[in-house]
C-alpha positions as CSV (number, residue, x, y, z in Angstrom):
1,M,47.3,1.6,-7.7
2,D,47.4,-1.9,-6.9
3,F,47.2,-3.2,-10.5
4,S,47.5,-7.2,-10.7
5,V,47.9,-8.6,-14.0
6,K,47.3,-12.0,-13.1
7,K,43.7,-11.1,-11.1
8,L,42.8,-9.5,-14.2
9,A,43.5,-12.8,-16.1
10,S,42.1,-14.6,-13.7
11,D,38.5,-13.0,-13.7
12,A,38.1,-12.7,-17.3
13,G,38.7,-16.0,-17.8
14,V,36.4,-16.8,-15.0
15,F,33.7,-14.9,-16.7
16,F,34.6,-16.2,-19.9
17,S,34.1,-19.4,-18.7
18,R,30.5,-18.7,-17.0
19,A,29.7,-16.7,-20.4
20,V,30.8,-20.1,-22.4
21,Q,28.9,-22.4,-20.2
22,F,25.4,-20.1,-20.1
23,T,25.1,-20.2,-23.8
24,Q,25.4,-23.7,-24.0
25,E,22.9,-24.0,-21.7
26,N,20.5,-22.0,-23.6
27,L,21.7,-23.9,-26.7
28,G,21.2,-27.0,-24.9
29,Q,25.0,-28.4,-25.5
30,A,25.2,-28.5,-22.1
31,E,23.8,-29.5,-18.5
32,K,22.8,-27.4,-15.8
33,T,22.4,-28.1,-12.3
34,E,18.7,-28.1,-10.6
35,L,18.3,-26.9,-7.5
36,D,15.9,-29.3,-5.4
37,A,11.9,-28.5,-5.4
38,H,12.0,-27.0,-2.2
39,F,14.0,-24.2,-2.9
40,E,12.4,-23.7,-6.5
41,N,9.6,-22.9,-4.2
42,L,11.0,-20.4,-1.4
43,L,12.7,-18.7,-4.9
44,A,9.2,-18.2,-6.2
45,R,7.9,-17.4,-2.5
46,A,10.4,-14.6,-2.6
47,D,9.9,-13.6,-6.1
48,C,5.9,-13.6,-5.5
49,T,6.6,-11.3,-1.9
50,K,8.7,-9.2,-3.5
51,N,6.6,-8.4,-6.3
52,W,2.8,-8.1,-4.3
53,T,5.1,-6.0,-2.0
54,E,5.9,-3.4,-4.4
55,K,2.9,-2.9,-5.6
56,I,1.0,-2.6,-2.2
57,F,4.0,-0.1,-1.3
58,R,3.4,2.0,-4.7
59,Q,-0.1,2.2,-4.2
60,T,-0.7,2.9,-0.5
61,E,2.1,5.8,-1.5
62,Y,-0.9,6.6,-4.0
63,L,-3.0,6.9,-1.1
64,L,-1.0,8.7,1.3
65,Q,0.0,11.1,-1.0
66,P,-2.2,11.7,-4.4
67,N,0.0,14.4,-5.5
68,P,2.6,12.8,-7.7
69,S,5.0,16.6,-7.4
70,A,4.6,15.8,-3.8
71,R,6.1,12.4,-3.7
72,I,8.7,13.5,-5.7
73,E,9.6,15.9,-3.6
74,E,9.3,13.9,-0.1
75,F,11.7,11.2,-2.5
76,L,14.7,13.6,-3.3
77,Y,14.1,15.1,0.5
78,E,14.6,11.5,1.5
79,K,17.9,10.9,-0.5
80,L,19.4,14.1,0.6
81,D,18.3,13.0,4.1
82,R,16.9,15.7,4.9
83,K,13.8,17.1,6.2
84,A,10.9,17.6,3.9
85,P,9.4,21.1,4.8
86,S,5.5,20.6,6.2
87,R,3.0,21.6,3.8
88,P,-0.8,21.7,4.8
89,T,-3.6,19.3,3.7
90,N,-6.2,20.4,1.4
91,A,-8.9,20.4,4.7
92,E,-6.7,22.5,6.1
93,L,-5.9,24.6,3.2
94,L,-10.2,24.6,2.5
95,G,-11.3,25.8,6.2
96,H,-8.5,28.5,6.1
97,Y,-10.5,29.7,2.9
98,M,-13.9,29.4,4.6
99,L,-12.3,31.1,7.6
100,E,-10.6,34.3,5.9
101,A,-14.1,34.6,3.8
102,A,-16.0,34.8,6.8
103,K,-14.1,37.6,8.0
104,D,-15.3,39.3,4.6
105,F,-18.6,38.1,4.9
106,G,-19.0,39.0,8.6
107,P,-19.3,36.7,11.2
108,G,-22.9,37.8,12.1
109,T,-24.5,37.0,9.7
110,P,-26.1,33.3,8.9
111,Y,-23.7,33.0,6.1
112,G,-20.6,34.1,7.7
113,S,-21.0,31.9,10.9
114,T,-22.0,29.4,9.6
115,L,-18.6,29.3,7.4
116,I,-16.6,29.5,10.4
117,K,-18.3,26.6,11.5
118,V,-17.7,24.2,8.4
119,G,-14.0,25.9,8.4
120,E,-13.5,24.7,11.5
121,C,-14.4,21.4,10.9
122,Q,-12.2,21.3,7.4
123,Q,-9.3,22.5,9.7
124,R,-9.8,19.6,12.7
125,L,-10.2,16.9,9.8
126,G,-7.3,18.2,8.0
127,G,-5.5,17.8,11.4
128,A,-6.4,14.6,11.8
129,E,-5.7,13.5,7.9
130,R,-2.5,14.8,9.1
131,E,-2.0,12.6,12.1
132,F,-3.2,9.5,10.6
133,L,-0.5,10.1,7.1
134,Q,2.1,10.2,9.9
135,T,1.2,7.3,11.3
136,S,0.7,5.2,8.1
137,A,4.4,6.1,7.0
138,I,5.8,5.0,10.0
139,S,4.3,1.7,11.2
140,F,3.0,0.6,7.3
141,L,5.5,2.1,4.9
142,T,8.9,2.3,6.3
143,P,8.7,-1.4,6.7
144,L,7.6,-2.2,3.0
145,R,10.1,0.3,1.9
146,N,12.9,-1.4,4.4
147,F,12.0,-4.9,3.2
148,L,12.3,-3.9,-1.1
149,E,15.6,-1.7,0.2
150,G,17.1,-4.3,2.4
151,D,16.3,-7.6,3.1
152,W,15.5,-8.0,-0.5
153,R,18.8,-6.3,-1.8
154,T,20.6,-8.8,0.3
155,I,18.6,-11.5,-0.9
156,S,19.2,-10.9,-4.8
157,K,22.7,-10.3,-4.2
158,E,23.4,-13.8,-2.9
159,R,20.9,-15.3,-5.4
160,R,23.5,-13.7,-8.1
161,L,26.0,-15.0,-6.3
162,L,24.8,-18.4,-6.2
163,E,23.3,-18.5,-9.8
164,N,27.7,-17.4,-10.4
165,R,28.2,-20.8,-8.6
166,R,26.3,-23.1,-9.8
167,L,28.0,-21.8,-13.7
168,D,31.2,-22.5,-11.9
169,L,30.2,-26.0,-10.4
170,D,28.8,-27.2,-13.8
171,A,31.8,-25.9,-16.3
172,C,33.8,-27.9,-13.5
173,K,31.5,-30.7,-14.4
174,A,32.0,-30.6,-18.0
175,R,35.4,-30.2,-18.5
176,L,36.2,-33.2,-15.9
177,K,33.9,-35.0,-18.5
178,K,35.8,-34.4,-21.4
179,A,39.3,-35.0,-19.6
180,K,37.8,-38.2,-18.8
181,A,37.0,-38.9,-22.4
182,A,40.6,-37.6,-23.7
183,E,42.3,-39.7,-21.0
184,A,40.6,-42.8,-22.8
185,K,40.9,-42.1,-25.7
186,A,44.5,-41.4,-25.4
187,A,45.1,-44.7,-23.9
188,A,44.1,-46.2,-27.2
189,V,45.4,-44.0,-29.7
190,P,49.1,-42.7,-29.6
191,D,48.3,-39.5,-31.9
192,F,47.9,-37.0,-29.1
193,Q,46.7,-34.4,-31.5
194,E,43.4,-37.1,-32.4
195,T,42.5,-37.7,-28.7
196,R,42.2,-33.7,-27.5
197,P,39.5,-32.5,-28.0
198,R,38.3,-29.6,-30.2
199,N,37.3,-27.1,-27.3
200,Y,39.2,-28.9,-24.6
201,V,41.2,-25.8,-23.4
202,L,45.1,-27.1,-21.5
203,S,45.6,-26.1,-17.8
204,A,48.8,-24.1,-17.9
205,S,50.9,-27.1,-16.3
206,A,49.6,-29.3,-19.2
207,S,50.1,-26.9,-22.4
208,A,53.8,-26.4,-21.1
209,T,54.4,-30.1,-21.1
210,V,53.2,-30.2,-24.3
211,S,55.1,-27.7,-25.5
212,L,58.4,-28.6,-23.9
213,F,58.0,-32.1,-24.4
214,P,56.3,-33.5,-27.2
215,F,55.4,-37.1,-27.6
216,P,54.9,-37.8,-31.3
217,C,54.7,-41.7,-30.3
218,G,52.3,-40.9,-27.6
219,H,54.2,-42.1,-25.0
220,G,53.3,-39.9,-21.6
221,L,50.2,-39.2,-22.9
222,P,47.9,-41.2,-20.4
223,Q,50.0,-40.1,-17.4
224,L,49.6,-36.5,-19.0
225,W,45.4,-36.8,-19.0
226,S,45.4,-38.7,-15.5
227,E,46.8,-35.5,-14.1
228,E,44.2,-33.2,-15.6
229,V,41.8,-35.9,-14.8
230,D,42.3,-35.6,-11.3
231,K,43.3,-31.7,-11.4
232,A,39.6,-31.3,-13.0
233,E,38.3,-33.5,-10.2
234,H,40.3,-31.1,-7.2
235,E,38.6,-28.3,-8.9
236,L,35.3,-29.9,-9.6
237,R,35.1,-30.5,-5.6
238,V,36.2,-27.1,-4.7
239,A,33.7,-25.8,-6.7
240,Q,30.8,-28.1,-5.7
241,T,31.8,-26.8,-1.5
242,E,31.1,-23.3,-3.2
243,F,28.0,-24.2,-4.4
244,D,26.9,-25.9,-1.2
245,R,27.4,-23.1,0.8
246,Q,26.1,-20.3,-0.7
247,A,23.0,-22.7,-1.2
248,E,22.6,-23.1,2.4
249,V,23.9,-19.3,2.8
250,T,20.3,-18.7,0.0
251,R,18.6,-21.2,1.8
252,L,18.8,-19.5,4.9
253,L,17.5,-16.2,4.0
254,L,14.8,-17.4,1.9
255,E,13.4,-19.5,4.6
256,G,13.4,-15.6,6.5
257,I,10.3,-14.7,4.4
258,S,8.0,-16.5,6.4
259,S,9.6,-13.5,9.1
260,T,8.7,-10.8,6.7
261,H,5.3,-11.8,6.5
262,V,4.9,-12.2,10.5
263,N,6.6,-8.9,10.5
264,H,4.1,-7.3,7.6
265,L,1.0,-9.0,9.1
266,R,1.2,-6.7,12.2
267,C,2.2,-3.8,9.8
268,L,-1.2,-4.4,8.2
269,H,-2.8,-4.4,11.5
270,E,-1.5,-0.9,12.8
271,F,-2.3,0.3,9.4
272,V,-6.3,-0.9,9.3
273,E,-6.3,0.7,13.2
274,A,-4.7,4.1,12.2
275,Q,-7.5,4.2,9.3
276,T,-9.8,2.8,11.9
277,A,-9.0,5.7,14.6
278,Y,-9.2,8.3,10.7
279,Y,-12.6,7.6,10.2
280,N,-13.9,7.2,13.6
281,Q,-12.7,10.6,14.5
282,C,-14.4,12.3,11.1
283,H,-17.2,10.8,11.7
284,R,-17.3,12.1,15.0
285,V,-16.5,15.7,14.3
286,M,-19.2,15.5,10.9
287,M,-21.8,14.9,13.3
288,E,-21.2,17.5,15.7
289,L,-21.2,19.8,12.8
290,H,-24.2,18.1,11.3
291,K,-26.3,18.5,14.6
292,E,-24.6,22.0,15.0
293,L,-26.0,22.9,11.8
294,G,-29.0,21.4,12.2
295,S,-29.9,23.7,15.2
296,S,-28.6,26.9,13.5
297,S,-30.3,26.3,10.3
298,A,-34.1,25.2,12.4
299,D,-33.5,28.3,14.1
300,V,-33.4,30.6,10.8
301,F,-36.0,28.6,8.9
302,S,-38.7,28.9,11.7
303,S,-38.6,32.2,11.4
304,N,-39.8,32.2,7.6
305,F,-43.1,30.8,9.1
306,G,-45.9,32.8,9.8
307,R,-47.7,32.6,13.4
308,N,-51.2,32.0,14.4
309,P,-52.7,35.6,14.3
310,S,-54.7,34.7,17.0
311,A,-52.1,33.3,18.9
312,S,-50.2,36.2,18.9
313,A,-53.1,38.3,19.8
314,D,-54.1,36.6,22.8
315,P,-51.3,36.3,25.2
316,D,-52.7,34.1,28.0
317,A,-53.6,31.5,25.2
318,S,-49.8,31.9,23.8
319,A,-48.5,30.8,27.2
320,E,-51.4,28.0,27.3
321,S,-50.9,26.5,24.7
322,P,-47.5,24.7,24.4
323,T,-49.4,23.0,27.3
324,A,-52.4,22.2,24.9
325,A,-50.1,20.4,22.4
326,L,-47.5,18.8,24.6
327,E,-47.7,17.2,27.8
328,T,-44.7,16.6,29.6
329,D,-43.2,14.1,28.1
330,V,-44.7,12.9,25.0
331,L,-46.2,15.1,22.2
332,Q,-50.1,14.5,21.4
333,I,-50.4,14.6,17.7
334,E,-53.6,13.8,17.4
335,E,-54.5,17.4,19.4
336,V,-52.3,19.7,17.3
337,Q,-53.5,21.1,14.5
338,P,-52.2,22.8,11.8
339,P,-52.1,26.7,12.1
340,A,-54.7,28.9,9.8
341,S,-51.0,30.6,8.3
342,G,-47.5,29.3,7.6
343,T,-47.6,26.0,6.4
344,R,-45.2,25.5,3.8
345,K,-43.9,22.6,1.2
346,A,-40.9,20.5,1.9
347,K,-39.1,18.1,-0.1
348,V,-37.7,15.0,2.0
349,L,-33.8,14.8,1.3
350,Y,-32.9,11.3,3.6
351,D,-35.5,8.2,4.2
352,Y,-36.5,8.4,7.9
353,D,-37.9,5.5,10.8
354,A,-39.6,7.2,13.0
355,A,-38.5,6.5,16.4
356,D,-41.8,6.3,17.8
357,T,-45.6,6.7,17.6
358,S,-45.2,10.6,17.9
359,E,-42.7,11.1,14.6
360,M,-43.7,10.4,10.9
361,S,-41.3,7.7,8.5
362,L,-39.7,9.7,5.7
363,L,-39.2,8.5,2.2
364,A,-36.8,10.2,-0.1
365,D,-37.8,12.8,-2.8
366,E,-41.1,13.1,-1.4
367,L,-43.1,16.0,-0.9
368,I,-44.7,17.1,2.8
369,T,-46.3,19.7,4.0
370,V,-44.7,21.0,7.2
371,Y,-45.5,23.4,10.1
372,T,-44.6,24.5,13.5
373,V,-46.0,24.9,16.5
374,P,-45.5,27.2,19.8
375,G,-43.3,25.5,22.6
376,M,-41.9,23.1,20.0
377,D,-38.2,22.1,20.0
378,S,-36.5,24.1,17.2
379,D,-34.9,21.2,15.6
380,W,-38.5,19.2,14.8
381,L,-41.6,20.6,13.0
382,I,-45.0,18.8,12.4
383,G,-45.5,17.2,9.1
384,E,-48.4,15.8,7.3
385,R,-49.2,13.6,4.4
386,G,-52.9,12.6,4.0
387,N,-53.6,11.0,6.8
388,Q,-50.6,10.4,8.9
389,K,-49.3,13.0,10.7
390,G,-46.2,13.6,13.2
391,K,-42.7,14.9,14.0
392,V,-40.4,15.1,11.5
393,P,-36.8,16.6,11.9
394,V,-35.8,19.6,10.0
395,T,-32.1,18.5,9.1
396,Y,-34.3,15.8,7.0
397,L,-36.1,18.5,5.1
398,E,-35.5,21.0,2.4
399,L,-38.1,23.7,3.1
400,L,-40.0,24.9,-0.7
401,S,-41.2,28.4,-1.2
């Protein structure tokens, strides 16, 4: 192993110098080079971007995958650079259980056939959810993660280097200041031990000179301190150059935060588009299911109504009754009469606004009387409330016994 004692000693000396400078700054015993206002604003903006990006990223993870165990599993697979196994969504599992239950209850029964319809719908919803999760992970989560694990780590590394360069620069400034003070004092006071500050450490060359050639009468000390000042000024110029170079590198990275905002804005639009497509698809699926269940439930419910005996006894009257109660296009509500038997009470589940004069508006939770007439669409019933009468949709009602 290549082990360099000189390099180790040099690194230790630099670390010690930075530690001393940092401590003295915190105690108010040393000056600190301040960054310009624009640079400070860039730093504050970068910190704000990092903090909020981290919070948004974590909360989006919770939204897309509420199960913490599943999130940990996905994280481990990602770190191991392996593909996580595919798992069904909750909606897909629910749909699967409903379909299995329908087999036991009998697909031909009303309950079994409805379980099949709802189960298939749940599986479609689960498929839409899976697609949404994949799209969101690629278009939104991945760019945020790349910023936190890539760009921000680079910025943090360069900021640490800049802070070290600043400590080196301020240490050199303090060293030069002390050397100039000692030089001025050496010119007036011959005793070298009195001219050297207590906490001033001479360079190696100066220490060797003092050891080999002590100057009891102070001869040659001004020249020695002049050399120390020159050396300190040279170190200060080098430290200033390194600090300026590192400050420029850090500044360029911080100004790149604006591009990060633009990229995250584009990703945010894509996330909203994915959410919109997902919820639209879910709405379409549920509306189709609602319509399908409404038709089937109307058939089931209408079988529970009694029929007008006179209408059943007279086939000719039954054949003519639809034209008596219904016109070609518009139902003539005023001509419809309730049957002698078969009326029922119904509770309104939702508010409903009548689309035309043949329909009756409904208010949630009110009770109305309903009945059917021959030839009427199975999705509708005739509703009565006081002196009001009109068609009402079956799916908005809960039929009471």
